[in-house]
C-alpha positions as CSV (number, residue, x, y, z in Angstrom):
1,M,15.8,44.6,20.2
2,K,14.8,41.5,22.1
3,T,15.4,38.1,20.6
4,P,12.2,36.0,20.3
5,R,11.8,33.0,22.6
6,Q,12.8,29.8,21.0
7,N,10.2,27.7,22.8
8,P,7.2,29.7,24.0
9,P,5.3,28.3,26.9
10,R,2.5,26.0,25.9
11,A,-1.0,26.0,27.4
12,E,-0.6,22.3,28.3
13,D,2.5,23.0,30.3
14,R,0.7,25.8,32.2
15,K,-2.2,23.4,32.9
16,E,0.2,20.8,34.3
17,R,1.8,23.4,36.5
18,L,-1.5,24.6,37.8
19,K,-2.7,21.1,38.6
20,A,0.5,20.4,40.5
21,A,0.2,23.6,42.4
22,L,-3.5,22.8,43.2
23,K,-2.5,19.4,44.6
24,V,0.2,21.0,46.8
25,N,-2.3,23.5,48.1
26,I,-4.9,20.9,48.9
27,A,-2.3,18.8,50.7
28,R,-1.2,21.8,52.7
29,R,-4.8,22.6,53.7
30,K,-5.4,19.0,54.8
31,A,-2.3,19.1,56.9
32,Q,-3.3,22.4,58.4
33,A,-6.8,21.1,59.2
34,A,-5.4,17.9,60.7
35,A,-3.0,20.0,62.9
36,K,-5.8,22.3,64.0
37,A,-8.0,19.3,64.8
38,K,-5.3,17.7,66.7
39,T,-4.6,20.8,68.8
40,T,-8.3,21.5,69.4
41,G,-9.4,17.9,69.8
42,Q,-12.0,18.1,67.0
43,A,-12.8,15.3,64.5
44,T,-11.1,15.5,61.1
45,T,-13.1,16.3,58.0
46,G,-15.3,13.4,56.9
47,Q,-15.5,11.6,60.3
48,A,-18.3,13.8,61.6
49,A,-20.4,13.2,58.5
50,Q,-20.3,9.4,58.9
51,T,-23.3,8.6,61.1
52,A,-25.3,5.4,61.6
53,P,-28.7,5.3,60.1
54,T,-31.5,6.4,62.4
55,Q,-34.3,4.1,63.7
56,E,-36.8,6.1,61.6
57,A,-35.1,5.1,58.4
58,E,-35.1,1.5,59.3
59,D,-38.9,1.5,60.2
60,S,-39.9,2.9,56.8
């Protein structure tokens, strides 16, 4: 017969581990995207979306 666990894992501990893993995965994806952009010469995420306002918007 198995002996019962003394301290069963808590839901809070699991959530903390999942958050930490998510941060690591996001950081890895950002690093991969930056490396890919560097090798292909593309702008990194966010830079392409930042554009100056158009003349039409200023005329309104």
